[in-house]
Every structure is written in C-alpha cells, then in structure tokens.
Backbone as JSON Lines, residues from 0, in Angstrom:
{"i":0,"aa":"M","n":[0.84,-1.17,0.0],"ca":[0.0,0.0,0.0],"c":[0.89,1.25,0.0]}
{"i":1,"aa":"M","n":[0.67,2.13,-0.95],"ca":[1.48,3.35,-1.1],"c":[0.82,4.51,-0.37]}
{"i":2,"aa":"K","n":[1.64,5.26,0.35],"ca":[1.13,6.45,1.01],"c":[1.21,7.62,0.03]}
{"i":3,"aa":"K","n":[0.19,8.45,0.07],"ca":[0.2,9.63,-0.78],"c":[1.08,10.71,-0.14]}
{"i":4,"aa":"R","n":[1.85,11.35,-0.95],"ca":[2.68,12.45,-0.46],"c":[1.86,13.73,-0.45]}
{"i":5,"aa":"F","n":[1.92,14.43,0.65],"ca":[1.2,15.69,0.78],"c":[2.2,16.82,0.63]}
{"i":6,"aa":"S","n":[1.99,17.65,-0.36],"ca":[2.88,18.8,-0.54],"c":[2.12,20.08,-0.27]}
{"i":7,"aa":"R","n":[2.7,20.89,0.59],"ca":[2.07,22.16,0.94],"c":[2.34,23.18,-0.16]}
{"i":8,"aa":"R","n":[1.34,24.0,-0.39],"ca":[1.53,25.1,-1.34],"c":[2.32,26.21,-0.66]}
{"i":9,"aa":"R","n":[3.21,26.82,-1.4],"ca":[4.0,27.93,-0.88],"c":[3.08,29.11,-0.64]}
{"i":10,"aa":"K","n":[3.17,29.72,0.55],"ca":[2.35,30.87,0.86],"c":[2.84,32.07,0.06]}
{"i":11,"aa":"V","n":[1.91,32.9,-0.33],"ca":[2.22,34.03,-1.19],"c":[2.3,35.3,-0.36]}
{"i":12,"aa":"C","n":[3.29,36.12,-0.66],"ca":[3.43,37.41,0.01],"c":[2.36,38.35,-0.54]}
{"i":13,"aa":"H","n":[1.46,38.79,0.34],"ca":[0.36,39.66,-0.1],"c":[0.84,41.02,-0.55]}
{"i":14,"aa":"F","n":[1.96,41.47,-0.01],"ca":[2.51,42.76,-0.4],"c":[3.12,42.7,-1.8]}
{"i":15,"aa":"C","n":[3.74,41.57,-2.16],"ca":[4.29,41.41,-3.5],"c":[3.17,41.32,-4.54]}
{"i":16,"aa":"V","n":[2.09,40.63,-4.19],"ca":[0.96,40.49,-5.11],"c":[0.35,41.85,-5.4]}
{"i":17,"aa":"D","n":[0.21,42.68,-4.36],"ca":[-0.37,44.01,-4.53],"c":[0.66,45.04,-4.96]}
{"i":18,"aa":"S","n":[1.9,44.63,-5.16],"ca":[3.05,45.47,-5.53],"c":[3.16,46.7,-4.62]}
{"i":19,"aa":"V","n":[3.22,46.43,-3.31],"ca":[3.38,47.48,-2.3],"c":[4.86,47.75,-2.11]}
{"i":20,"aa":"D","n":[5.25,49.03,-2.21],"ca":[6.66,49.36,-2.02],"c":[6.92,49.98,-0.66]}
{"i":21,"aa":"H","n":[5.86,50.36,0.08],"ca":[6.02,50.92,1.42],"c":[4.83,50.52,2.28]}
{"i":22,"aa":"I","n":[5.09,50.0,3.47],"ca":[4.02,49.61,4.39],"c":[3.8,50.75,5.37]}
{"i":23,"aa":"E","n":[2.6,51.27,5.4],"ca":[2.27,52.43,6.21],"c":[1.96,52.02,7.65]}
{"i":24,"aa":"Y","n":[2.62,52.64,8.61],"ca":[2.41,52.3,10.02],"c":[1.07,52.83,10.53]}
{"i":25,"aa":"K","n":[0.46,53.77,9.83],"ca":[-0.82,54.34,10.26],"c":[-2.0,53.44,9.92]}
{"i":26,"aa":"N","n":[-1.8,52.5,9.02],"ca":[-2.87,51.6,8.59],"c":[-2.98,50.43,9.59]}
{"i":27,"aa":"V","n":[-3.61,50.7,10.71],"ca":[-3.67,49.75,11.82],"c":[-4.47,48.51,11.44]}
{"i":28,"aa":"K","n":[-5.49,48.69,10.61],"ca":[-6.35,47.57,10.23],"c":[-5.55,46.48,9.5]}
{"i":29,"aa":"S","n":[-4.67,46.87,8.62],"ca":[-3.88,45.88,7.89],"c":[-2.74,45.31,8.75]}
{"i":30,"aa":"L","n":[-2.22,46.11,9.69],"ca":[-1.15,45.63,10.56],"c":[-1.65,44.59,11.56]}
{"i":31,"aa":"K","n":[-2.9,44.73,12.01],"ca":[-3.46,43.79,12.99],"c":[-3.55,42.37,12.43]}
{"i":32,"aa":"R","n":[-3.58,42.26,11.13],"ca":[-3.64,40.96,10.47],"c":[-2.38,40.13,10.73]}
{"i":33,"aa":"Y","n":[-1.27,40.8,10.98],"ca":[0.01,40.14,11.17],"c":[0.45,40.1,12.62]}
{"i":34,"aa":"I","n":[-0.51,40.24,13.55],"ca":[-0.23,40.19,14.98],"c":[-1.13,39.13,15.6]}
{"i":35,"aa":"T","n":[-0.57,38.35,16.54],"ca":[-1.37,37.32,17.22],"c":[-2.3,37.97,18.24]}
{"i":36,"aa":"E","n":[-3.13,37.14,18.87],"ca":[-4.04,37.64,19.89],"c":[-3.27,38.18,21.09]}
{"i":37,"aa":"R","n":[-2.09,37.64,21.33],"ca":[-1.26,38.07,22.45],"c":[-0.47,39.35,22.14]}
{"i":38,"aa":"G","n":[-0.45,39.76,20.87],"ca":[0.25,40.98,20.49],"c":[1.61,40.74,19.87]}
{"i":39,"aa":"K","n":[1.94,39.49,19.58],"ca":[3.24,39.18,18.98],"c":[3.16,39.27,17.45]}
{"i":40,"aa":"I","n":[4.28,39.58,16.83],"ca":[4.35,39.66,15.37],"c":[4.46,38.24,14.81]}
{"i":41,"aa":"L","n":[3.65,37.94,13.81],"ca":[3.69,36.62,13.19],"c":[4.97,36.46,12.38]}
{"i":42,"aa":"P","n":[5.62,35.3,12.44],"ca":[6.82,35.07,11.62],"c":[6.44,34.89,10.15]}
{"i":43,"aa":"S","n":[7.42,35.08,9.29],"ca":[7.15,35.02,7.85],"c":[6.75,33.63,7.39]}
{"i":44,"aa":"R","n":[7.19,32.57,8.09],"ca":[6.81,31.23,7.68],"c":[5.33,30.97,7.91]}
{"i":45,"aa":"I","n":[4.71,31.73,8.82],"ca":[3.27,31.6,9.06],"c":[2.49,32.6,8.21]}
{"i":46,"aa":"S","n":[2.96,33.84,8.17],"ca":[2.24,34.87,7.41],"c":[2.44,34.73,5.91]}
{"i":47,"aa":"G","n":[3.58,34.17,5.49],"ca":[3.84,33.98,4.07],"c":[4.53,35.16,3.41]}
{"i":48,"aa":"N","n":[4.96,36.13,4.18],"ca":[5.63,37.29,3.61],"c":[7.04,36.95,3.16]}
{"i":49,"aa":"C","n":[7.52,37.69,2.15],"ca":[8.91,37.54,1.75],"c":[9.77,38.29,2.76]}
{"i":50,"aa":"A","n":[11.07,38.08,2.73],"ca":[11.97,38.66,3.73],"c":[11.95,40.19,3.7]}
{"i":51,"aa":"K","n":[11.91,40.76,2.51],"ca":[11.91,42.22,2.37],"c":[10.67,42.83,3.02]}
{"i":52,"aa":"H","n":[9.51,42.28,2.71],"ca":[8.29,42.84,3.26],"c":[8.1,42.5,4.74]}
{"i":53,"aa":"Q","n":[8.66,41.38,5.17],"ca":[8.58,41.04,6.6],"c":[9.36,42.05,7.43]}
{"i":54,"aa":"R","n":[10.53,42.48,6.93],"ca":[11.3,43.5,7.63],"c":[10.56,44.83,7.66]}
{"i":55,"aa":"M","n":[9.94,45.2,6.54],"ca":[9.18,46.44,6.48],"c":[7.96,46.38,7.42]}
{"i":56,"aa":"L","n":[7.32,45.23,7.46],"ca":[6.15,45.02,8.32],"c":[6.53,45.13,9.79]}
{"i":57,"aa":"T","n":[7.65,44.5,10.17],"ca":[8.11,44.54,11.55],"c":[8.43,45.98,11.97]}
{"i":58,"aa":"A","n":[9.08,46.72,11.11],"ca":[9.41,48.12,11.42],"c":[8.13,48.95,11.57]}
{"i":59,"aa":"A","n":[7.14,48.71,10.7],"ca":[5.88,49.46,10.76],"c":[5.11,49.13,12.04]}
{"i":60,"aa":"I","n":[5.1,47.86,12.44],"ca":[4.4,47.46,13.66],"c":[5.07,48.08,14.88]}
{"i":61,"aa":"K","n":[6.4,48.05,14.92],"ca":[7.12,48.63,16.05],"c":[6.91,50.14,16.14]}
{"i":62,"aa":"K","n":[6.86,50.8,14.99],"ca":[6.61,52.23,14.96],"c":[5.19,52.54,15.45]}
{"i":63,"aa":"A","n":[4.23,51.74,15.02],"ca":[2.84,51.93,15.43],"c":[2.68,51.67,16.93]}
{"i":64,"aa":"R","n":[3.45,50.75,17.48],"ca":[3.41,50.5,18.93],"c":[3.95,51.69,19.7]}
{"i":65,"aa":"N","n":[5.05,52.27,19.23],"ca":[5.66,53.41,19.94],"c":[4.77,54.64,19.91]}
{"i":66,"aa":"I","n":[4.0,54.81,18.84],"ca":[3.1,55.96,18.74],"c":[1.75,55.65,19.4]}
{"i":67,"aa":"A","n":[1.58,54.42,19.87],"ca":[0.38,53.95,20.58],"c":[-0.81,53.73,19.66]}
{"i":68,"aa":"F","n":[-0.57,53.39,18.4],"ca":[-1.65,52.94,17.52],"c":[-1.97,51.48,17.81]}
{"i":69,"aa":"L","n":[-0.94,50.72,18.18],"ca":[-1.1,49.3,18.51],"c":[-0.59,49.06,19.93]}
{"i":70,"aa":"P","n":[-1.18,48.11,20.65],"ca":[-0.68,47.81,21.99],"c":[0.56,46.9,21.92]}
{"i":71,"aa":"F","n":[1.42,47.02,22.93],"ca":[2.57,46.12,23.02],"c":[2.11,44.73,23.39]}
{"i":72,"aa":"T","n":[1.22,44.63,24.36],"ca":[0.64,43.35,24.78],"c":[-0.85,43.53,24.98]}
{"i":73,"aa":"V","n":[-1.55,42.41,24.97],"ca":[-2.99,42.43,25.2],"c":[-3.24,42.07,26.66]}
{"i":74,"aa":"E","n":[-3.98,42.9,27.34],"ca":[-4.26,42.63,28.75],"c":[-5.38,41.62,28.88]}
{"i":75,"aa":"R","n":[-5.31,40.79,29.92],"ca":[-6.33,39.76,30.12],"c":[-7.46,40.24,30.95]}
C-alpha cells in the first residue's frame, strides 16, 4: 500500500501580489492581520511574507506601537 505524499503550497506574500513598495504604520487595520491575539508579530513562515516585506512590516508594527496605535501586549 502506497502512502500519498502531501505537498504544501507555498504561501504568497500579499505585499508582493499588490506590488506594495512601502508599508504604512498608520494603517492599523492591515497591521493587525500580522499580529497574534497576544500581540506578537507573526513570523514570515506563518504569514507567508517575503523577507523584504517582513522587515518592512516589523518596522511598521514597532513604529505603530511606539506611537500607541497598537498595543505592546494584550491585557487579560
């Protein structure tokens, strides 16, 4: 009996698809998509972002946290 091989599809960087050249830190709605319930930044292997956009996303999230658009942690 042969087992079927399961191959995962490569996740697509949403910023590359939309050809985004700059991630805006003021756009809180789109940044929340890449943050867990606890307030942590999702890694690129889960979010599917390329390395370039993951770095831009991380910088935008950190900037939004410092200006208090996003919380550092979620209180229970």
